[in-house]
N, C-alpha and C positions, 0 to 999 in steps of 0.2 A: 479879446473883444472880437466881434463879429460885424464887421461893416456892411449893412444890408443893400442889396440893389434894388431893382424896382420890382415889385410885385413878390418879395421876399425871395426872389431867385437869382440874387447879384452875387457879387464875389463874398465870401464867408471865411472869416479868419478866427481859429479857436486858439485862445491862450488861457491857459489854466493856471492859475496864479496859487502862490502858497507861500507863508511867512514862517514856515515851521511848526506852526500851531496845529493842535490836535483837535480843534474845534470841527465837528463834522454838520454839514448843511445838506438836507434832503434836496435832491434836482436829479434832473435827467442827466444822463451821462453825454447827451449830444443837445444842444439847443434846437437842432433841425436834423432830421433824418432825410436822405434821398434814396430812392429805390427807382431802377430800372424795370418796367413792365411794360408787357404788350398793351396795344390799345383796349382790347376786349378782355374783361376780368370776370371770370366765373363765379358764381355764387359759392362761397365757403373757401375760396382760393386763399391761402396764406400768403401775404405780401411782405412781412418783414418783422421784426420784434425789436420792440424799444425797451431799453432798461434805464432802471431808475435807483438810485441810491437811497434806502430809505433810513439810515442811521437809527436802525434798530426801534422804529415806531410800530413795526407789526403790522397786525390785521387790520388796523383802523385805516389803512391806505387802501384806495379803489382807482383804477383806470376808467377813464370815460372818453367816448370818442365825441369828437365834436361835430360830426355828422354821422348820427347813428343809422339814418336810413340807408346810407350806401355802405358804411364801414362798422364794424363792431371789433372790439378789442378783448381779448382773454385776460384772465386773471396773470397770466405769466407775462403780459406784455406783447403777445402776439396778435397782430392786425389781421384779420379777415375780410373778404367782401361779403356784404351783407346782401348783395344782390349781383345779378349781372349787368355790368355797366361799361359804357364806352369812356375813357379817361380824355378823349378829345373833348367830349361834351362839357368837363369841368374847366376848360379853359385855362390849364395851368393853376388852378386853385388848389392850394395846399390842404392838408389835414391836420386839424389842430386835435392834439392828444393832451389831455389833463390828467393829474394826479391829485386826488382830493383827500384830504385828511377831514373826516366827518367832525371828529371831536375838537380837533385845533381850528376848524373853520379855515384852513390853509389850503391853497391850489397853486399846482406847478404845471407849466405849460411847455411844450415842444411842439415843431411844426413837421410833417412828412410830406415831403414834395414828391411828385410821382414824374418820371422821364421817360418818354417813349425811346425805343431803341435808336432812330434817326434823329433826336433832339440833341444837339450839344449839351453834354452834361457839365454842369458847374461843380466842381469837386471843392472840398473844403483845402484850407492851406494851413499846414501846421509850422509856426514861427518859433525858432530858438529865442526864448525869451531873456530880455536884459532889462536892468533900470538905471537909471542915472542917480548917482548920489554926491553931493558936494562934500567933499572931506576937507578938514582942516580950515584953517582962517585964511590961506592964500587963494581959497576959492577954486582949487584944482577939483577936476572931475573924476570919479572913479567908477567904472562899470560893475557893477556885483550881480553875479547870477544868482537868480532865486529857485526854490524848490518848485518843481511842477509836474504834472502828471497828464499824460496823453490819453484821452477817452478813447475806449476801442472802436475800430472802424468794423462796420458790419456788411459782411458780402454774402449775398443770397449763393446758395450752393446751384449747381446746376443752370448756371446763367447761359441763356442763349444770345447775349450780345454780341457784338464785335469786338474780338480781342486783337491787340491787348486792350483792357479795359481800365479807364483810369480810376484810381480810387482816392488818392489824397495828394498834395502839394506841400512838399516839404521845402522851407525855406529860413535863411539865417540873415538877420537884418545887417550883417556884417558885408553881405553880397553888394552893398553900395560902396564899399572902401575896396574889396578885394574880389580877385576872379576866384569863386569857390567851385569845387566840385562834391556832387552828393553821391552817397552810396548807402547799400542796405546789407545787412549780414544777418545770417539766422537760417533755421530750416525753412524751405522754401524759397530761399534766395541764393545763397551759396553753399548751403549745407541740403543733404537729401530730405524731400524731393527738391533737387535743385532747379531753379529757371522758372518757377510759378511766379515769382514776383520780382520784376524789374524796375529800375529806376534811371529817368534820365539825368545823367551826372549834371548837366549843366541846368536845366531848368528845376529839377528835383522832383519830377512827376513821377510818383509811384503808381504802377499798373500792375494788374494780374494777366497772365497770358493766356490762361485756359479755364474752363469752368472747374470749380473746385466741388469734392464731395466731403460731406459733412460726417458720413459713417466712415471715412478713412481718418481724415484729419478735421477735428471741430474747430480748432482756432490755431493760429500762427503768432510766435512771438520774435518780431523783428528788432534790429536796432539800426538807427539811422545815424549816418557819420556826415560831417562836413569839415574839408580838408582844403587848403589852397593848392595853386598849381604846383608848389613844390613839396605836397604831401604832409604839409604840417597842419595839425588838429586846430581847428578854428573853433570847434564848439566841443562841448561835451557830448557823447553819444546820447540820444534819446530814445526810449524805448515805444514799440508801437505793436499793439496787439490787434489782430485781424480776426473777429469771430466769423465763422461760417454759419449763415442764419440757415436753418433745417428747412425743407420743403418736403412735402409729402411725395416722396418717390419710391418709397418700398411697402409693398403689401404685408399684412400681419402672415405670420408662418405658424402654423401649430407644430409643436413639439413631435406629434404622431399623428399620421393620417386616419388610423384608427386607434381607438379609445376603447378599452372594455372595462365594464363596470359591472358590479352585482348588486341586488337588493333581495330580500326576504320578500317571498310573494306575502300578500296580506298586510303589507307593510302600511303604516300610517302615513297620512299626508305629513310632509315636511321630513321624511327621512331621507338622510344624505345617500347619494348613489355613488358620484365621483367629481373630480375636478378636472376640466379641461383647460389648458393654459396654450397661449399663443405668444409670439415675440414679434416685434415691429422695430426694425433697426432705425427708425426715424428716432428723432429727439423725443424721450419719454415725458419731458416736462411741456411738451408743446402738445395741442391737438393732433399734429402729426402722428405722435405714438401713443395716444391714448385709445385703448381698444374698447369694444363693447361687443358682448357675444348676445347671441339669441338662437333659439331652436326655429329652424327652417321647416322641418317636416318630422312626423313621427309614424313609424311602420311597426305594425299594424295598428290602426286608429280604432282599438278596442281595448277597454270597454267605452273609450272616450278619446277624442282627439287631442286632449292635453292631459296627459297622465303625468308629466314632468314637466319643470320648469328651471332654468338656469339664471344664475346670478349674472346681470349683464357686464358687472365690473371684475368679479372673482372667476367666472366661469365655473362656478359651483352648481352641480345639477342635484335635485332634489326631487321627490315625488309631491305631485300637487295634488293628486286624486285617489280616493280609494277604490278596491276593486282589485288589484294585482293578483291574478289566479294563475298559478304555474300549469296547473291541469289543463287551462284554456290557453294561455299564451305563454310561451315558455321563454321569449326573448322579444327584445324592442330593439328597433334601430332608429336612430336620430341622427339628423343632419345639422351640425352645429356651424354657425357662421360667425366670424370674428372681423369687425370693421372698424377701422382707425377713424381718426377726426372726430372721436367720440360717438361713433356710431352713425354719423351724417350718411344717410343712404345716397344722398346728392353726389357729394363730392369726396367722399370716404372711399378707400380702397378696401377690399374685403377678400376673403379666404374662406374656405369650408374644411370640415372634417367630419368622420363618422363617429359617432359613439355607438357600441352595441351593449345592452345593459341585459345581463340574464336575471332571471329571477330564479333564487334559491328557493329549493323545496323545505318547507317546514311540514311539521306532521299536523295537517289540518283536515286529514283523512283516515278514519278508524278502519282497521282491518273488518272483513265481512267474510263470515262463513258462505260457502255455496248452497249448502243445505243446513235446515235446521237439526237432523239427526243424521248420524252415521253408526253402521254396524260393523261388528268385527267377531271372530272367534279365534282360539288358540288353544293347542291342547296343555292340559295339564303339566305341571313340573318343567315346562320350558321356560329358558330365560334368555334375554338378548334377543327376541323376536319380534318383528313388527306387526302389530295386529291390524291395523288400518290407517291409511292417510287421511289427514284433514286438510281441506282445500280452502283458502279465504283469496278475496280479492281485495286490492288497496291501489288506490288512484294515485299515491305519492310516487316519487321517482323510484324506479327499482334501483335494489342495491344499496339503498340508503338507510341509516337507521330510523327514517320516518316510514319506511317500507317494510324493512324486516319484521317478521311476526315473532312474537314470544307467546307460547302456549303455556296456561297454567289451569290445573285441576283444581276446582273449587269445592267439590263434594263427590263423594262415591268411592273414595279410595283412602281409608283411613289409615290403612297399614304401608302406604307408599309402596306399592306392587307395580304400578306403571309410571313410566316418565314420557314426556312428549318433547323430543327435540326437534329443531327446525331444520328441514333441508334448505341450505344456503343458496341453492339454485333456483328451484320452484316456490320457495317460501312456504311449503307443506308442512304441516306438524305430523310427525311419525309416532304413533302411540307404539311404545315398547314395553315389554315386560320385564322388569328389574329384578323381580324376587319371584320364586317358585309361587305357584298357585295350585291349590289341593282341591280337586274336583269334589272329595266328599266334605269339604268345608263349604265351598259355595259353587253354584253352578251358572251364576250371572252376574256381571258387574254393569252397573249403570253410572256414567260418569258425566257430570257436567263441566264444560271447559270453556274458557274464556281466552279470547286473541287479542293480544294488546302488541304495541310495538316497543322498540328497544327505548325511544324516548317518549315521554308522554305528549300528549295532544297538547295544541296551543290553547290560550284562553279563550273560552267562548266555544270550544267545539267538545263535545261529549259523545260517549261511545253510544252506538246504535244497538238496537234488540239483536241485529244481524251478529254481533260480535261474540255471542254465546251460543253454544251448540251442545247436543246431547249424544253421549257415546254409549252404546249399548254393546257389550261384549260377552260372548257366550264361550263358555269353558267346557273342552271337550274331554270326556273321560279317557284314559290310557290305562293299560294293565301296568301297574307299578310293582318294582321290586319290592321282594320280602325286605325288612330291616332287622338286623340283630340288635338287641338291646340287652345289656350296655355293649358297646363296641368300640375299644376293645375290653375284652372279659379277662380278670386277671386272677388266679388261685394260687394258694401258697402249699407247696408240698415237699416233703423229704425226697432228696435223692435216694436213688436205690429201690424205689417202689417196684414191685415184681410185675412182670407181664400179666394182663388180665384184669387189673386193677381199675376201678372206675373213679375218673377224676371229677367230672362235673357234667352237667347237662345245658348245652348250648342251642338255644333255640331262637328264632326268629318270627315276627309277626306280618302278616301281609296287610298292607294299608287300604286295600281294595275290600268293598262289602260283598263281594259275589261268593265268598266261603271257599275259596280256592285251596288245595291241598300242598303242603310244603314237603318237598325233599331235602335231605340234607347230604352232602359229599366233602372230602377231603381236598382241598385245594394245594396246600403249601405244607409240608412237613419233612424238613430237611434231614432229621435223623431217623424218619420213618419210625418214630415212638409211638404215634396215635393211631387210632380209628374211631369213627363216629356211626352211631345208628342212624341209617336214611330216613326213617320215621320220627323217632323220638328225639334225636340230636344229642342222646346220650355219648359221651367221650369215655373212653378206655385205653389203657398201655396194651402193647403189643410187644413190648420189650423193657429191660431194665432201664430206667433214668438215670442218667450220670452227670451230675453239676460239672465235673471236669470236662465234658465233651467240648470238642472245638464248635458246635454250633449253639453253645450257651454263652450269653455276652453277659457280663455282670449279673451273672445269677439268674438271668431270663431266658425263658426257650419261647419262640413266636412259632406258631401254626394257624394258618388260615384255614377257614371253611366256608364253602358256599351253599345257600338256601335257593332252591328253585321252585316256582310254582308251575301251575298246568294251565296259566292263562293263554289266551291267543293274542298276540305270540308271547310265547314263555318269558318270565322275566326273572332274574337272579340278583342277589344280593351276597355281599361277603361280610365274614366277620373274622376278627383276629382273637385267638385265645393267647394269653400270656400266662405262661407256668413259671412261678418263681419258685426255685428249688433251693430248699434248705440243706446246708452242708452237714454231712455225718462223716465220722472217721473211718473212711474206706481206702485211704492211701497211705503207706509205709512210705517213711522219709528215705532219701537216697544222699548219698556223699557228694560234695560239691567243692571243689572241681574233680573231675574224674581222673586227671592225669597231672603229675608235678614232678619236679626235679629237685634232687638233693645231691650234694657232696659226699666224696667217700668217707671223708672224717666230719665229726659232730660240728665243728665250729667253723664258718657258720653253717648252721644245719637244722633250720625250722620251717615248717610248710603251715600254713594256716588254712584251716578247712572248715566247711560248714556243711548244712544239709538243707534238701530243698523238699517241700512236701506239697502235695496237690491240693490238700485241704486247707482250710481257713483256721484262723485263731478261733477257739482254743483248742484245735484238732491237729495244730502244728507243733510248732515250737512253744517253749524251749525244749531242746533236745538232750538226750541222754547218749555220750559215747562211750564206746568201749571196744578195746582191741579184742578180737577172736581169740579163743583158747587153741584152737588148731587152725595150721600148723603150730606146733611148739615153739618154732624159733621166730614167730611174730612177735609175741611178748619179749623174747631175749633180745631181738634187734632193734624193737621200736618202742616208744613210749609216747603216751597222749597226755598233754596239759590244757586243762580248761582254762579259756580265757574268759567266756562269758556263757550265758543261756544258749547262744547261737553258734558259737565259735570254740574249737580247740586248735591245738598246735601239736604238729607230729614231727617228732625229731628221732635221730638216731640214739639208740640207748649205749651201744658199744662204741669203741674208739675208731673203728676202722670196718668199712664193708665195699666188698669187691664191686665194681663198676657193672652194670647191668640193668635188667629191667624186673622190678619186684612187683607182685600184686599183694596189697596190705588189706586184709579183710578186718572191715570195721561194722560193729555192731551198733545200730542206730535207734533209738526209741524215743517216739512223740509224745505229746502230753495230752492225749486225747481222753475222753471217759473211760473209753475202752482203748488202753494204749496199743499202739500198733509198732511191732519192732521188724527191723529187716537188716539183714548182714549186707553191706554193700562193699565193693573192692575198689581200692584205690592203686592205679597204676603209676608207681614211683619209680623214675628214671635214675639210678646212681652213677655218677659220674665224675671225672676228676675236675677240680676246680681251680681256677687262678687265684690272685691274692684277693681278687674282688668278690670272691664267691660265685663266678661266673663258670659254666662247664665250657672247657675248650673245644674247637672245633673236631677235632680228631675223637675226642672223647663223645661227641654228639653225634658224629657218624657211626661210631661203634654201639653206641647206646640205641640208634635206630636199626640196629640188625647186620651192620657190615663188618665182617671180620677182617682181620689182618692179610690174610690172602688176597681178598676182593680188593683192598686198598692196592697192594704192590702189583696186582694185574692191571689197573686202571693205570698206574703210573708207567707201567712198560708200554702199554698201547700209547700213550701220549708222547713218549721218547722215540718210538718208531716212527709215529707221524711226523713228527718235527725232523727227523733224519731224511724222510722222502721227501718233504719240502726242500729242505737243502740242497739234495742231489740234484733236483729240478731245476731250481735256479742256478746252479753250477753248469748244467747242460745248456740252458738257455743261453748263458753268457758265452760259453765255447763255440756254439753254433754262431752267435753274432761274429764273433772273431773271425770265423771260418769264412763267412759271406764277405767280410771286409778285404781278407786276404785275396780273394777271387776276383775283385773288381779293383781298378784304379782310382776311379773316382765314383760319385755317386750316380745312381741310376739315371738314365735319360729323363723321365717324366719329371725326375727330382732335381734337375738340373737348374742351379740358381742363376745362370746367365739365362738361360731360355725364359724363365720366370721374368726377368727384370726386362726381357725384350717384348714379354707379351703384354705387361702391365703399365711399365714406365715410358712406352713409346710414345713420342709426341712429334716425330718429324712429319713432313709433308709427303713424300713420296718415295720411289725406290733409289733414288739417288742418296737419300738418307741411310739405307739400308744395306749399302754396298760394302758387305765385309763378308769374311770366312770365317765360321766358327771353328773350322778343322784346324786353323792354325795352334789352338790350344790343345783340342783332342788328340791330334797326330802332330806334335812339335816337330817330328822328324822329316815331314813333307813340307817344311817352310822354304820358300823361293826368295832368296836373298836380293834377286835383281828384279823382282815383280812390282813394277809399278803401274799404278791405277792410270788409265786414260784419262787425259784433261778434260775430254767433253762430260765426263759424268762425275768429276770431283766437285765438292761442295764450293760454293762461291765464298763462303766464310773459311774455308780451310787454310791453313798456314800454307806458304809457298813451298814447293817440294826441294829437299836438300839430298845429299847422299845419304842414304839410310846405312845406321852402323851394323855390324855383323853382330847377330843375334845366336846364341848356343843351338847346336842342334843335338839329339838325343837318339839314341838307338831305337832301332825298330822293335827290339825286345825289352821293353822298360821293365824294371823290377821296382816293387811297390817303394824300395828304400830309397831309390835316387830321385824321386819326384821332388823332393823337398829341394836338393842341390839344384835341379833343373829350374825350379821357380826361381830362387834366389839369383842364379846367373842371369836369367831374364830381366829381374828387376834391377841387376846390376846394369845389364846393356840399356835399359829404358832411361836409368837416371843419367845415363852419359850421352842420351840421343837430344841434340839440339832440337831437332824436329818434331818430336813426339808430343803430343798436346797433353794438357795435366791430367788426363784420365788414361785408362788401359786402351790400347789400340782397338779392342772391340767395340768402344764407346765414342769412335770419332764421330758420330752422326750426333753427338750430344756438344760439340765443340761451337762455340757461339763467338767466335773471334776473339782477337787480341784485345788488350786493354783492362782486363778486369783487374779490380781492385783487391780480389782475393789472393791470398799466396798459392803458388803451385804446389801441387800435390807432390811433384818431384822432389820438392825440399825434405820430405820424410826421409829419415835414416833407413830406407828399405832395403840397403846394400850390406845392412851388418851381418855378421857372420852367423850362419845357421847353427853353428855348433852351440852357441850361447842363447839362441832363442827358445823362448819356453811357450809351447803351443797349448798350455792347458786354458788358455782363455778362450780358444775356439769352440769350448763346451757351453760358454755363456752366450753364444752367438745364436742359440736356437736348434731346433733338430735337423736343419739342413747342413750345419756344419759339425753335427755330432760324430759323423764317420770320420772326417779328417782329425777331429779331437782324438778320438781312439787310436787311429793309426800312427799319428806323430806326437801326440802329447802323453801317450802310454808307457809302458815297459817295453824292453826290448821285443819282445814276442809281437 
């Protein structure tokens, strides 16, 4: 219920009842709306938005303003000022808003009250609803809570009122019995963003603390709580929805400041160009976010000022007039404006962007020749030469298919001797000769050429008369070379034709008509068999023709001749004569292979032989083989067995034949019409053979011509050479032993200790190198009582103790006692408690006591030298090899 005050501005209470039923009744969400505005309201200013629950009635409902002269209402329920007015003149009069259903003839009503900023605001009160019900027969009263829904609270964004600004008052009817405390929870209260809404815990007054921004958060969902002073919940929480009413506080923003579009030149009106879009952060369901587009300007304004138009709602740009010509205007620039408030220029916010429209070239201009007739000339028999250039003009865009010219010969060249490619840079046509032209056949060519583009002309455009030209080409006569006919010329002859024989006449004719004389000469004759008469071209032989010559390939012999005229300048041509030589029986057969090997004894003892003949069949095989009669031992020692018409087998006829080389004469006869016979010698090497039938090596050497004496001499030389090498090795070994006996230790430059000091030295200064190498090199000069001064002793050196007595060695050492000296020194070192775990020469490497490693003195270095094996010294590398030879070798 809403108890009304005076003038409709009294205390208001909102209670929404429900019995759990699903019946929906159309109604305004609030019976009265209140809005705080300034005294002066400008035309088109959005004031608030009313909400109506239509329960699915749809489009039959329509808002109506109770004061249309001052206020109007949009289809979405947004109330605007219809004119500029002063609210003080209304004297608190509220605005009636009606929702009318024209079909059902029903009307719903709500009121809008306007409050000035300094006017005390009357806020609605939300009451936790209860009802009393009598239960049972004893008349007891029980309070039963009913289902209810709180209507949304509308708060305009960007309010300039005093804060905190009161929104609504929450109250429970139990506050008459108990002292209650009110609170709200949810985003905007105790959740992010916190502190936007506060509530007086005693009075239940809900307020907003600062202006709201709908573009950040469009609504808030809070829960109101009522508890007693002990924190006990007195009421179930109620949901409060606060809607932020949109205000027109954002200008439209284009997606791009510069838009690029294209359209074909000559496009018909209504052709699509592009679509521009803008966005407004305000509520798109209100006029604040409803944009309208328009074109502010067009540049250039040719051929008219309105060549394009734009759909004011979608931003789609289309052509509206004909006459787009790229050759006159290639680009248009449009200034596009987007305005919110549905395009109202008075109170809408606007922004602009630039649209650049390029006109795409189409083939609306045919190429035109710069002249009607072109002239050119070309020498005869020349190909791939340019006769003349054809020039055209085209108003279309260069480099495009609408500009690129294509030239076509329509008449005057039935044999296709000319072509006209296009220069891609200049667009000129290059008349080119592609086939030889004979001056004697035609002196002049007249061509008709048409110029076109790579793409056809657009509809309605036709080729002009200037697109056709006439080309006159004059042929220049030149002295042509004589031509042999046929070329090559082939003749068949028997080989063996004697010198001076006439083969044929090979002549040439001159294509020119001046009656020039021709002379002939030989250009290429590899075997030098032929000659040619310079006047008549008669060819004869100067030597015997041989088919078996290496210059003959596949029975063909090629010779080249030249014919020269006496023109100016002289010209010459060549012709090839191919002589096909027929085979005759002019070559005797020969044995093959020429050499063979057989064993001294008949088994295994067979050689397969054949014959070769330079002639062809039937003047070659089959062959007849026969051993010569002389010498007489040939047929006694050898025999032939025929295998086929081409092969026979040669074998020993006797049981044994001495090793050596034998020349076996064999008479071979071919199968020619006039057979030819020849005695050919087969070189047979008779040798001793192993069980496989192969000649042994010594026998091969003897068969090659080396006797026993030569073999013995070679072996003696080898033995002498080996003895000399052995003596040299023994002398080098003795020389090394003599050097070892002359020196006690290794050379100073190879001294291992010196090398260790050079490469492994890691000490800091001279104190670390205070030692005397001569103690080992001259052990007899060792002083027992020599003590190093304290001032130069290492800090980490062990304290001094009485040093033990080390052995002395005589001044005249012998190589044999160095081992005893070393063992005695090691023995003394093992018993010296003051010695570091290294040799005394390495005292600079001593780094203090306490090492976890074992002492080197624990090694059994004092063992008897007599049982010591020094052969391992040779494994230590070249530096210890001399010691290994001295102590690890024999007694020498």
